[in-house]
N, C-alpha and C positions, 0 to 999 in steps of 0.2 A: 504493500500500500504506500509506504514512504517513497518507494522508487517512482510510483506513478505521480505523486505530488511533486517530487523533485523534477521529473521530466516536464510537468506542466509549468512549474514556476520558472525553470530554466528556458523553456520555449519563450516565455514572456520576457525573461532577462535578455535573451538574444535578439529581440526585435529592436531595430534601430530607432523606431519612433518612440519607444519608451525611454530612450536615453537623450532624446532631443531636449535641449540644445547643447548637451554636454557629452556627445558621442565620443569625443576624444578621451574622456575619463574612463571609458569602459576598458578594463584590462583584457588581455587574451584569456581564453577559456581555461587555461592551465595555471593562471595566476590568481591568487586570492584577492577578494574584495576586502581591503583593509580599512581600518577606521579613518585614515586620512582621506581616502576616496569617498567614503560615506559622509564625512564632514563636508567635503566640497559639494556633494550632491544635496546635502541638507541645506546649505546656504541658498540654493536655488529652489528646490522642491519644497523644503520646509517653510520657506518664506511664502510660497504660493499658498500653502496650507494655512499659514498665519494670516494671510490676507482674507482667506475664506472665513476664518474665525472672527476677524475684524469686521467683516460684513455682517456677521450674525450680531455682533455688538451694535453695529450701526442700525440694523433693522429693529432690534429690541430696545433701541434708544438708551443704551447704557454705555455709550462710547465715551471713554475718558482716556487720558494718557496712560493710566494704569492698565486699563482694559486693552489698549493697543500693545503695550509691552508684554502683558501676559498672553495675548493672542499669538504674538510671534514666538515667545518662549515655548508655549504649548505646541505650536506648529513644528518648531525645530526639534523639540524632544520627541514628540510623537512620530515624526517622520524618521528620525534616526533610529529609534527603538524598533519600529515596525519593519523598516528596511533591513536593519541588521538582523532582526529575528527571523525574517522570512527570506527575502531575496538573497542577502549575503550568506546566510546559512546554507542554502541549497547551492548557490554559486560555488562556495568554498568546498562543499562536499564533493561536487563534480571536479573541481580543480585538484583536490587531493588525489582523487581516483585517476585523473589524467596524468598526474606526475608520477604515479607508481610505475616501477619497472614492469614491463610486460612479461618477463620471464620469471615468474615467481617459483 
């Protein structure tokens, strides 16, 4: 079952559109997705998530400076944790397997 999940997540990971506009950050399939790469992705995609949370604050009319700061912090932390826990986990699992010598 975990292999099917890994294959599904890594099919998504391998799609260029999912990495836009930072396609250059995507490592080769046999290299790990490390925290530095995830932090760089977080600055972009976590900020987008922060803006979405900020819009919720604007719609609910609780938009303050504190709300704005918290929105971005939540967006960054949430993106980092979810991406590391799902995408990076399965990417790194495949990368380790691809680095293993073939003649065991």
